[in-house]
Phi, psi and omega in degrees: 000142182252114181260351177206093193280125175231032188286335183233177181297342173300322185037059186287342179070019178297141169273100187280359176285334181218009177212186178236157179270186180306323185290348177097354185269142174254220181279337186255150169297136173241130183228136185254338183197144174216108187194172175286138187217118187263008185259013174281179173304149186303333181274352178261314177242074193269339186229283178266340181119152180291144176269080192286136170243108181272113181265146183265151186095164178191150179274355184254316178055053176298142186289347179246015192301126180289339174264038188306320183305322183262319186285328180244334172273349174060033166298136179159179182238135175286134177226163175273163174301327178295317176298320174301306174311315180296324180293321179300314176296320177298317181297319174307312185295334183276359177095015182302140176290335176192175175258110190251107185274109187258120185055062191260352192314309189287355177241024182307311180301320178294315182299312180301316183295317182296313184295324179304327180290327192229356187304322177296349181258355185266131178242022174234156185294160173250131189249125175258100187257101193231175182272003180081346184270081194233153170264141175304320185296330177285322174301317179301327177297332185273002183300130182092346180258330189244138178255325181232126171262134181229071184272150161287155163229096193272321191219144171258317185288127173294331175294318182287322178292329178288318184293323191261333187230000184054046185221078185294338183264017185310305182297317176314310184279319181299320183294315176302311186289326182288325177291327177288327177297310186298314181300320182295314189261344174083198185293155174299128180227130186242155169270181184294345181263002185087008180278140181278123183258330177212151177132192185223132171240120175265126176265144168216127178257125176290133177255150176304134175072012183228036183293329177295320178292322177305312184297319180298317177299317182298319181290320171301321179294316178299322185282336188241004179227167176258146175291339174287335186256340192220138165252147179242131177248113181261114187263140184246021191257015178301132186233126183278085180293158181296330182291348177297131178295148170299342171307331183244058186297331178298342184259012178268026177214166175280163175288131181290159173298324176295316188293313185290315183298332181289332181275316183290322172300322176294321178300318180295317178304323181283343183083017180290145174258143175164221194225144167239174180232151167288155180297331180307335180291350174279072187212148172297338182301339183264002174282120182298155179275105181277087185239021182067017179304135172081012186249000000 
């Protein structure tokens, strides 16, 4: 039970035994979907698909989130830690390439408890798929439980992170946490089928009108990480959903070919390894159907 929550940089101090934190989480895990998912990076969903567990709630509440239904509206079903452990085993039985924990930060103690029950029965990696706005101390709690880190690195500018996620300190915390993730899991390690068994993949989604901020992030990654330790996934899937407020009128369009290419070209100049996306990925068709499947 969490009586004064300090799991993320918000450090809201919520007594989650009888209320919820800024993330929307209380004492029980909330899950919106648990199923095989073939739309992650090729080294994550390389064969049958990642065994994704989509957790409801989020510590960022980005104004443009494609998973708005679960991150901001908190759609999902409350389950016990034992039920979560059973979901991990069932996904493995279904042929999942890994256990892919999506937006899991606010449920880290529950996840650790569930993994304590079944980690010895899992022969596939556990992936921590997060928004990057993490505390190093929380990442340290996960040592020995997580094999692959899949963090977002959303913003370099504090003005932009403040505007879209009310997190002016985003880069300060994300950069420290991501370096801790890399140190914890070490060099990239693949199986014979190209699946990532250990290591870190940093995701960055290019936003409309903010290619220069993206380039600064790419340059930071190149300056502060090793190509043996990190893959970089530069995403082109920003979708201008109807729910985005007119206050953010610059986000009412897709990323242009020029904007995206300027970012991936800079990454290539710096010798970074990883993944890019086709412009067709900017579509609502790629948003999972959060219908409580597999729960």
